[in-house]
C-alpha positions in Angstrom: 64.0 76.1 98.9 64.2 74.6 102.4 66.3 71.7 101.3 68.6 73.8 99.2 69.2 76.3 102.0 69.6 73.8 104.8 71.5 71.2 102.7 72.5 68.2 104.8 71.0 69.6 108.0 67.5 68.5 107.1 65.8 65.6 108.9 66.4 62.1 107.5 62.7 61.8 106.6 63.1 64.6 104.1 65.3 62.5 101.9 62.7 59.8 101.7 60.2 62.4 100.7 62.5 63.7 98.0 62.8 60.2 96.6 59.0 59.8 96.4 58.5 63.3 95.0 61.2 62.9 92.4 59.8 59.6 91.2 56.3 61.0 91.0 57.6 64.1 89.1 59.5 62.0 86.5 56.5 59.7 85.9 53.7 62.2 85.9 55.5 65.0 84.0 57.0 62.4 81.6 53.5 61.2 80.8 52.1 64.8 80.5 55.1 65.8 78.3 54.4 63.0 75.8 50.7 63.9 75.7 51.2 67.6 75.3 54.0 67.2 72.8 51.8 65.0 70.6 49.0 67.5 70.8 51.4 70.3 69.9 50.9 72.2 73.1 53.2 75.2 73.7 53.4 74.2 77.4 55.1 70.9 76.9 58.4 72.5 77.9 57.2 72.9 81.5 56.7 69.1 81.7 60.0 68.4 80.0 61.9 70.5 82.6 60.2 68.7 85.5 60.6 65.2 84.0 64.2 65.7 82.8 65.8 68.1 85.3 63.9 68.7 88.5 62.7 65.1 89.1 66.1 63.4 88.6 67.7 66.1 90.8 65.3 65.4 93.6 65.9 61.7 93.2 69.7 62.1 93.3 69.6 64.3 96.4 67.1 61.9 98.1 69.2 58.8 97.3 72.5 60.3 98.3 71.1 61.8 101.5 73.7 63.7 103.6 76.5 62.6 101.3 75.0 64.8 98.5 77.6 67.3 97.2 77.0 71.1 97.5 76.5 71.8 93.7 73.3 69.7 93.7 71.8 71.7 96.5 72.8 74.9 94.7 71.1 73.5 91.5 68.0 72.9 93.5 68.1 76.5 94.8 68.7 77.7 91.3 65.5 76.0 90.0 63.5 77.2 93.0 64.5 80.9 92.5 64.0 80.6 88.7 60.5 79.2 89.3 59.8 82.0 91.7 61.0 84.6 89.3 59.1 83.1 86.4 55.8 83.0 88.3 56.3 86.6 89.6 56.9 87.7 86.1 53.8 85.9 84.8 51.7 87.5 87.6 53.0 91.0 86.9 52.9 90.9 83.1 50.1 88.6 82.0 47.7 88.8 84.9 47.6 92.6 85.3 49.0 92.2 88.8 50.9 95.2 90.0 53.4 95.0 92.8 
């Protein structure tokens, strides 16, 4: 969320971190997606989203640095808030966690 909110005002080292993180996400979740998909897991979609959407978005922002356009930061925030909402829902409904 920090990168999405601060946009191009983040330190330069953050962009390098995003490149590494994006590459790791694409590779790791791509591998996990193939394994889970072949085993018929119902959670393969989580790995697909990370490998096909989140990882490449982080790579794009990291590679473009301060020249990244605003819609890409907004997409990052969209994913962050969607993940927050999804996990909050999971805690409340499936884990008997009451707010």
